[in-house]
C-alpha positions as CSV (number, residue, x, y, z in Angstrom):
1,M,-104.3,39.0,159.4
2,S,-107.1,36.0,160.2
3,Y,-107.2,33.1,159.8
4,R,-109.5,32.8,157.0
5,N,-108.0,35.2,155.4
6,F,-104.9,33.5,155.3
7,K,-106.1,30.3,154.2
8,L,-107.6,32.6,151.3
9,V,-103.9,33.7,150.7
10,M,-102.5,30.5,150.8
11,I,-104.9,28.9,148.4
12,M,-104.2,31.5,145.7
13,G,-101.0,31.3,146.1
14,I,-101.0,27.0,145.7
15,F,-103.2,27.4,142.5
16,S,-100.5,30.3,141.6
17,M,-97.8,28.5,141.7
18,L,-99.1,25.2,140.3
19,S,-100.6,27.1,137.2
20,N,-96.5,27.8,136.4
21,C,-95.8,24.1,136.8
22,A,-94.9,21.8,133.4
23,E,-97.7,19.0,132.1
24,Y,-96.2,15.5,132.1
25,Q,-96.9,14.1,128.5
26,A,-96.3,10.7,127.6
27,Q,-94.1,9.8,124.6
28,P,-94.7,6.2,123.9
29,L,-91.8,3.9,122.2
30,T,-94.1,3.1,118.9
31,D,-93.5,1.6,115.8
32,Q,-95.2,3.9,114.0
33,K,-92.9,7.0,115.5
34,I,-89.8,4.7,114.7
35,Q,-91.0,4.4,110.9
36,Q,-91.5,8.3,110.7
37,Q,-88.0,8.7,111.7
38,L,-86.0,6.5,109.8
39,P,-87.3,7.7,106.0
40,P,-84.7,9.3,104.7
41,P,-85.0,13.3,103.3
42,S,-85.6,14.1,100.0
43,I,-83.2,15.4,97.6
44,E,-84.6,18.9,97.6
45,Q,-84.3,18.7,101.3
46,L,-80.3,17.5,101.1
47,T,-79.6,19.8,98.3
48,I,-80.8,23.0,101.0
49,Q,-79.2,21.6,103.7
50,A,-76.1,20.8,102.4
51,Q,-75.8,24.2,100.8
52,N,-76.4,25.8,104.7
53,I,-74.5,23.3,106.8
54,N,-72.9,25.0,109.7
55,H,-69.7,23.4,110.8
56,P,-66.1,24.8,112.3
57,L,-64.4,22.3,109.5
58,L,-66.6,21.0,107.3
59,Q,-67.7,23.2,104.4
60,P,-70.7,24.0,102.5
61,V,-71.2,22.0,98.9
62,K,-73.2,22.0,95.9
63,F,-75.2,18.7,96.5
64,D,-76.2,17.0,93.0
65,L,-76.4,13.2,92.6
66,K,-76.7,13.2,88.9
67,D,-73.6,12.8,88.3
68,G,-72.8,10.5,91.0
69,L,-71.5,10.8,94.7
70,S,-68.3,12.4,95.5
71,P,-66.2,11.9,98.5
72,D,-67.1,15.5,100.0
73,E,-71.4,14.9,99.1
74,A,-70.7,11.8,101.0
75,A,-69.0,13.4,103.9
76,I,-71.9,16.3,103.8
77,L,-74.5,13.2,103.6
78,A,-73.5,11.5,106.2
79,V,-73.4,14.5,108.7
80,L,-77.1,15.2,107.8
81,R,-78.2,11.8,107.9
82,N,-76.7,9.4,110.2
83,P,-79.2,8.2,113.0
84,E,-76.2,8.0,115.4
85,L,-75.5,11.5,114.8
86,R,-79.1,12.2,115.8
87,A,-78.8,10.2,119.2
88,I,-75.7,12.6,119.6
89,R,-77.3,15.7,119.0
90,N,-79.7,15.5,122.0
91,Q,-76.6,15.7,123.9
92,N,-77.2,19.0,123.2
93,A,-80.3,19.8,124.3
94,I,-79.4,18.0,127.6
95,S,-76.6,20.5,128.0
96,N,-79.3,23.5,127.2
97,A,-81.3,22.1,129.9
98,Q,-78.5,22.0,132.1
99,L,-77.9,25.4,131.6
100,L,-81.2,26.9,132.3
101,Q,-81.1,24.6,136.2
102,A,-78.0,26.8,136.8
103,G,-79.5,29.7,136.2
104,L,-82.3,29.2,138.5
105,L,-82.4,30.4,141.9
106,P,-83.2,27.8,145.0
107,N,-86.6,28.3,145.9
108,P,-87.9,30.4,149.1
109,Q,-89.6,28.3,151.9
110,I,-93.1,28.8,153.6
111,S,-94.4,27.8,156.8
112,Y,-97.4,27.4,158.7
113,S,-98.4,26.3,162.0
114,F,-101.3,26.1,164.1
115,S,-102.4,25.4,167.6
116,A,-105.9,25.2,169.5
117,P,-106.3,25.3,172.9
118,S,-107.0,21.7,174.3
119,G,-107.2,21.6,178.1
120,G,-106.8,24.2,181.1
121,T,-108.2,27.7,181.3
122,D,-109.3,28.3,177.7
123,L,-111.5,31.3,178.8
124,G,-111.1,34.0,176.2
125,M,-108.6,32.0,174.5
126,N,-108.4,31.7,170.7
127,N,-107.0,29.4,168.3
128,A,-102.7,30.5,167.2
129,F,-101.4,30.3,163.9
130,G,-97.9,31.2,162.4
131,I,-96.4,31.9,159.3
132,G,-92.9,31.8,158.2
133,L,-91.2,32.9,155.3
134,S,-87.4,31.9,154.5
135,W,-84.6,31.9,151.8
136,E,-81.3,30.5,151.7
137,V,-79.0,33.7,150.9
138,T,-75.6,31.8,150.3
139,S,-77.1,30.5,146.8
140,L,-76.1,33.8,145.3
141,I,-72.5,33.4,146.3
142,W,-71.9,30.6,143.9
143,Q,-74.5,31.2,141.1
144,T,-72.6,32.9,138.9
145,S,-69.8,30.2,138.8
146,K,-72.7,27.9,138.4
147,I,-73.8,29.4,135.6
148,A,-70.4,29.6,134.2
149,A,-69.9,25.8,134.4
150,A,-72.8,25.0,132.7
151,E,-72.1,27.7,130.0
152,K,-68.7,26.1,129.5
153,Q,-70.5,22.3,129.9
154,Q,-72.6,23.7,126.9
155,Q,-69.6,24.6,125.0
156,S,-67.6,21.4,125.5
157,V,-70.9,19.3,124.2
158,D,-71.3,21.5,121.0
159,L,-67.6,20.9,120.3
160,Q,-67.8,17.0,120.9
161,I,-70.5,16.8,118.8
162,A,-68.9,19.1,115.7
163,W,-66.2,16.7,116.3
164,Q,-67.9,13.4,116.6
165,E,-69.8,15.0,112.9
166,W,-66.2,15.3,111.5
167,Q,-65.5,11.6,112.2
168,I,-68.2,10.2,110.4
169,A,-68.1,12.4,107.7
170,Q,-64.1,11.7,107.3
171,A,-65.4,8.0,107.4
172,A,-67.9,8.6,104.9
173,K,-65.6,9.7,102.5
174,L,-63.0,7.4,103.3
175,A,-65.6,4.6,102.4
176,T,-66.1,6.2,98.9
177,Y,-62.2,6.3,98.1
178,Q,-62.3,2.8,99.1
179,L,-65.0,2.1,96.9
180,I,-63.5,3.6,94.3
181,A,-60.3,2.4,94.8
182,Y,-61.7,-1.7,95.0
183,N,-64.3,-0.6,91.2
184,Q,-60.5,0.0,89.9
185,Q,-59.2,-2.8,90.8
186,Q,-62.1,-5.2,90.1
187,S,-62.1,-4.0,86.6
188,L,-58.3,-5.1,86.7
189,L,-59.0,-8.5,88.1
190,T,-61.8,-9.1,85.8
191,E,-59.8,-8.6,82.8
192,M,-57.0,-10.8,84.0
193,A,-59.4,-13.5,84.8
194,L,-60.7,-13.4,80.9
195,R,-57.0,-13.3,79.7
196,L,-56.4,-16.6,81.9
197,K,-59.4,-18.2,80.9
198,E,-58.6,-18.0,77.4
199,N,-54.8,-18.5,78.0
200,S,-56.0,-21.8,80.4
201,E,-58.2,-23.0,76.9
202,R,-55.3,-22.6,74.7
203,L,-52.9,-24.5,76.5
204,Q,-56.1,-27.1,77.2
205,Q,-56.1,-27.3,73.4
206,A,-52.0,-27.7,72.8
207,A,-52.0,-30.2,75.6
208,S,-54.2,-32.2,73.7
209,L,-52.3,-32.1,70.8
210,G,-49.1,-32.4,72.6
211,L,-47.6,-29.4,72.1
212,V,-47.4,-28.2,75.9
213,T,-46.5,-30.7,78.9
214,E,-49.4,-31.3,81.4
215,L,-47.4,-29.6,83.9
216,E,-48.2,-26.8,81.9
217,R,-51.6,-26.7,81.0
218,V,-51.9,-27.6,85.1
219,A,-49.7,-24.4,85.9
220,A,-52.0,-22.3,83.6
221,V,-55.5,-23.6,85.3
222,S,-54.1,-22.8,88.8
223,A,-53.1,-19.4,87.9
224,K,-56.9,-18.9,86.6
225,N,-58.3,-20.3,89.9
226,L,-56.0,-18.2,92.3
227,V,-57.2,-14.7,90.4
228,D,-60.3,-16.2,90.7
229,I,-60.4,-16.3,94.1
230,R,-58.8,-13.0,94.4
231,L,-61.8,-11.4,92.6
232,L,-64.2,-13.4,95.2
233,A,-62.6,-11.5,97.8
234,L,-62.1,-8.7,96.1
235,E,-65.7,-8.5,95.8
236,Q,-66.2,-9.6,99.2
237,Q,-64.5,-6.6,100.3
238,Q,-66.9,-4.4,97.9
239,K,-69.8,-5.4,99.5
240,Q,-68.6,-5.1,103.2
241,Q,-67.2,-1.7,102.1
242,Q,-70.7,-0.7,100.7
243,Q,-72.4,-1.7,104.3
244,R,-70.1,0.6,106.0
245,L,-71.0,3.6,103.5
246,N,-74.5,2.9,103.5
247,R,-74.6,2.9,107.3
248,A,-72.5,6.2,107.4
249,L,-74.8,7.8,105.0
250,G,-77.9,6.5,106.8
251,L,-79.5,4.1,103.8
252,K,-80.8,1.0,103.8
253,P,-78.6,-2.0,104.2
254,Y,-78.6,-3.3,100.5
255,A,-78.8,-0.1,98.8
256,T,-76.4,0.7,96.1
257,V,-75.3,4.2,95.8
258,R,-73.4,5.5,92.3
259,L,-70.3,7.3,92.5
260,Q,-68.8,9.5,90.5
261,Q,-66.4,7.8,87.5
262,A,-64.3,10.7,87.5
263,I,-63.0,10.7,90.4
264,Q,-58.8,9.5,90.6
265,L,-57.0,8.9,93.5
266,A,-53.8,11.1,94.7
267,N,-50.7,9.6,94.2
268,H,-48.8,12.4,95.9
269,I,-49.1,14.4,98.9
270,R,-46.6,17.2,99.4
271,L,-45.4,17.1,102.8
272,P,-46.7,20.0,104.9
273,A,-44.2,20.5,107.7
274,Y,-44.5,19.0,111.2
275,V,-44.0,22.4,112.6
276,H,-47.1,23.5,110.5
277,L,-49.2,20.7,111.5
278,I,-48.8,21.3,115.3
279,S,-48.9,25.1,115.0
280,N,-52.1,26.1,117.1
281,I,-53.7,22.5,117.2
282,E,-55.1,23.0,120.3
283,G,-57.0,25.8,118.7
284,R,-58.3,24.1,115.6
285,R,-59.0,20.2,116.9
286,L,-62.5,19.7,117.9
287,D,-61.5,17.1,120.7
288,L,-59.0,19.7,121.7
289,L,-61.2,22.6,122.1
290,A,-63.8,20.1,123.7
291,L,-61.7,19.2,126.1
292,K,-60.2,22.5,127.4
293,Q,-63.8,23.6,127.7
294,G,-64.5,20.7,129.4
295,Y,-61.7,21.6,131.8
296,E,-62.5,25.2,132.5
297,S,-66.2,24.3,133.6
298,Q,-64.8,21.8,135.9
299,E,-62.5,24.9,136.9
300,E,-65.8,26.5,137.9
301,Q,-67.4,23.5,140.0
302,V,-63.6,23.5,141.5
303,H,-64.8,27.3,142.8
304,I,-68.4,26.1,144.0
305,A,-67.2,23.2,146.0
306,V,-64.8,25.7,147.7
307,L,-67.3,27.9,148.0
308,Q,-69.9,25.9,149.3
309,Q,-67.7,25.0,152.2
310,F,-68.6,27.8,154.1
311,P,-71.9,27.9,156.5
312,K,-75.4,28.3,154.2
313,I,-77.1,31.2,155.6
314,S,-81.0,31.7,155.6
315,I,-82.9,34.8,156.3
316,G,-86.5,34.8,156.9
317,F,-89.5,36.7,158.3
318,N,-92.2,35.1,160.8
319,H,-96.0,36.3,161.3
320,A,-97.9,35.1,164.2
321,L,-100.8,35.0,166.5
322,D,-101.1,33.6,169.7
323,N,-103.7,32.3,171.8
324,S,-104.2,35.6,173.6
325,N,-104.9,37.6,170.5
326,L,-101.4,39.0,170.3
327,Y,-100.0,39.7,167.0
328,T,-96.1,39.4,166.3
329,M,-93.8,40.1,163.4
330,G,-90.2,39.2,163.7
331,F,-87.1,38.1,161.7
332,G,-84.6,35.3,162.0
333,I,-81.4,34.2,160.7
334,A,-80.5,30.3,160.9
335,M,-76.9,29.1,160.0
336,T,-75.4,25.8,159.5
337,L,-71.9,25.4,161.7
338,P,-69.3,23.5,159.8
339,I,-68.4,21.6,162.7
340,F,-67.7,18.1,161.4
341,D,-68.7,18.6,157.5
342,H,-66.4,21.6,155.4
343,N,-67.4,20.1,152.1
344,Q,-64.1,18.4,151.8
345,G,-65.1,15.1,150.3
346,Q,-66.8,17.3,147.1
347,I,-63.7,19.6,147.3
348,A,-61.6,16.5,146.8
349,L,-63.6,15.2,144.3
350,E,-63.8,18.3,142.2
351,R,-60.3,18.3,142.2
352,A,-59.2,15.2,141.3
353,T,-62.0,15.3,138.2
354,R,-60.2,18.6,137.4
355,A,-56.3,16.9,137.3
356,Q,-58.2,14.0,135.7
357,L,-59.3,16.6,132.9
358,F,-55.9,17.8,133.0
359,D,-54.0,14.8,131.7
360,Q,-56.5,13.8,129.3
361,Y,-55.8,17.1,127.4
362,S,-52.4,17.0,128.2
363,N,-52.2,13.0,126.9
364,R,-54.3,14.1,124.0
365,I,-52.2,16.5,122.5
366,F,-49.1,14.4,123.0
367,Q,-51.2,11.9,120.6
368,A,-52.0,14.3,118.2
369,R,-48.4,15.2,117.8
370,A,-47.1,11.5,117.9
371,D,-49.7,10.4,115.4
372,I,-49.2,13.6,113.3
373,A,-45.3,12.3,113.3
374,E,-45.9,8.8,112.6
375,L,-48.5,9.7,109.7
376,L,-46.2,11.7,107.9
377,V,-43.4,9.1,107.7
378,T,-46.1,6.9,106.6
379,I,-47.0,9.2,103.7
380,S,-43.4,9.9,102.9
381,S,-42.8,6.0,102.4
382,T,-46.3,5.7,100.5
383,N,-44.9,8.3,98.1
384,Q,-41.6,6.8,97.6
385,Q,-42.9,3.3,96.7
386,I,-46.1,5.0,94.5
387,Q,-43.0,6.5,92.6
388,S,-41.0,3.2,92.7
389,V,-43.9,1.5,91.2
390,A,-45.1,4.3,88.6
391,H,-41.8,4.2,87.3
392,A,-41.9,0.4,86.9
393,I,-45.6,0.3,84.9
394,P,-44.3,2.1,81.4
395,D,-41.5,0.0,81.4
396,L,-43.6,-3.3,81.6
397,E,-45.8,-1.5,79.0
398,K,-43.1,-1.1,76.3
399,L,-42.2,-4.8,77.3
400,V,-46.2,-6.0,76.8
401,K,-46.5,-4.1,73.7
402,A,-43.1,-5.8,72.4
403,Y,-44.5,-9.5,73.1
404,R,-47.5,-8.6,71.2
405,S,-45.1,-7.4,68.0
406,A,-43.0,-10.6,68.7
407,I,-46.1,-12.9,68.6
408,E,-47.5,-11.7,65.3
409,T,-43.4,-12.7,64.0
410,G,-43.4,-16.0,65.8
411,Q,-40.2,-14.7,67.9
412,V,-41.7,-15.4,71.3
413,D,-44.7,-17.7,72.6
414,V,-48.0,-16.7,74.1
415,L,-47.2,-18.0,77.2
416,N,-44.6,-15.5,77.8
417,Y,-46.8,-12.5,76.6
418,Y,-49.1,-13.4,78.9
419,V,-47.3,-14.1,81.7
420,A,-45.7,-10.4,81.1
421,W,-49.3,-9.2,80.9
422,N,-50.5,-10.6,84.0
423,T,-47.4,-8.8,85.8
424,L,-48.7,-5.6,84.4
425,T,-52.2,-5.8,86.0
426,N,-50.6,-7.0,89.2
427,K,-48.4,-4.0,89.1
428,K,-51.2,-1.7,88.5
429,I,-53.0,-2.9,91.3
430,D,-50.4,-2.7,93.5
431,F,-50.4,1.1,91.9
432,L,-54.0,1.3,93.3
433,S,-53.4,-0.4,96.4
434,L,-50.7,1.9,97.5
435,K,-52.8,5.1,96.4
436,L,-55.8,4.2,98.4
437,Q,-53.3,3.6,101.5
438,L,-51.9,6.8,100.5
439,T,-55.5,8.5,100.6
440,Q,-55.8,6.7,104.1
441,A,-53.4,8.2,105.2
442,R,-54.3,11.5,104.3
443,V,-57.7,11.5,105.8
444,A,-56.2,10.2,109.4
445,L,-54.0,13.1,108.8
446,E,-56.9,15.8,108.1
447,I,-58.4,14.1,111.6
448,A,-55.0,14.3,113.5
449,S,-54.3,18.2,112.7
450,G,-58.0,19.4,112.3
451,L,-57.4,20.8,108.9
452,Y,-60.3,20.5,106.1
453,R,-58.0,19.3,103.4
454,I,-54.5,18.4,103.3
455,P,-52.6,19.8,99.8
456,T,-52.4,16.8,97.1
457,D,-50.5,16.8,93.9
458,F,-52.4,14.4,90.7
459,Q,-50.0,13.4,88.4
460,G,-52.8,12.7,86.0
461,Q,-51.1,9.0,85.3
462,V,-54.1,7.2,83.6
463,L,-54.4,3.2,84.3
C-alpha cells in the first residue's frame, strides 16, 4: 500500500468514526424551562395516569375529584405529581446508560509511524511507514459479568425508585387521614368553645346579680380561654398538615384540597399474626428487593475484580514499508506482567463493599421484623384504649341527656350540665386522637410489612 493510498484510507476512517459520535447539545437552566416543568397536569391526564399506573404495590384507582380527595387518591396523586419523585426517576436513565456502557467492548487501537531518510547514504532510499492494529482480548473474559452487574444494578435502581414512590404515597395517604381527624376535632372544639362562651356570659350575668361567686365566674372564663388556646393550636396543626399534603401532592404552597366527607377513621384493626407478616418479607418489601439486587450486582463486581488480576493480553497486526522499499506484515502479542499489581486493592475494595451490603441487607431484615413486632404491640394497645373510650362515651351521653332533663325540672344547675357536656366532648376528641394513632400505626405497619393494605374492622360508630 502506497503512502498516498494509506493516507486516503486513514482520512476516510476518521470521518467514518466521527460521523457516529454524539453531538453536544446545551441545555441551559432557564426560568422558562423551570416554569414549564412546574404546572400540574390536567384532571383528564391524571385520571388516565391513575388508571394505568404500574407499580409493584400501588393499585390503579378510579380518579374522581368531584366528591373530594380520598386517601387512596392522594397516594396515587403524590406518585404522579411529586417533584421529588421526578428527580429520583432520573436515576433510572443513569442506570440505563451504565448498562449500555457495560455492553460496549473496548475500542481497538491503531498506530501509524513515518520516517524519512535524513542523512548518510540515502541513494535509492525512500520514506518508510508502518501501521498497526491491536485489541485487548482479555476484556471478553469479564464482559458477561459486567453486563450482569449492570443489569442487576438497573433492577436495584428500579426497585429503589418504587420504594421511594411507595413511601411518598403512604405519607400522602397518612396526611389525608390526619387532616380528616383534625377537621373532626376542630368541629368538636368549636362547638365546645361556643358552649363555654355561652356559659361564661351566663355566669357573668349571674355574678353581677350576686348569684354566683367571683371564683366561679373566673373559672368559667379560664375554661373558655383554655379551649380557645386549644382551638388555635389545632388550627396551626391543620395548616401545617395541609402544607405537608400540598408538598407531597406537588401542589402550590397555599392550595386548598377538598377532602371526601364520608371518610371514617378505623376504630379497630384485626391483628394479623406476626409470623404471617414476616413470611416472605424479603420478597415483598421493595427496599429489601432493591438491596438484594444491589448485592448480586456487587457479587458480579467481585467476580470482575478477581478476573482482572490476570495478565491483560492484546493481539495485533502490523504492516510496514522500510526505507529499502520492502513491505512487511506481521503479528504481535502484548501482555502485562503481574509482578507487583495483582489487582489486590480493587479486589479488597469490592469484597469490603460486598460485606457492607450483606450487613445492610441483614440489618434491614432485622429492623423490619422488629418494627413489625413493635407496631403490633402498639396496635393492640391502641385497640384496647379505643374500646375503653368507646364504652365510656355512651354513658357520658346518657349523663348529659339526664342533666338536660333535670335542668328543665330544676333539679340540677346549668354548671353541672356544661361540665358533663364538656367532658363528653373531650372524650370524643380523645377518641378521634386514638383513632388517628391507630391509623398512623396501620400505615406504618403497611410500610414495614410491604403490604398494600392491612385489614380493618369498622364498627360504624358515628360521633
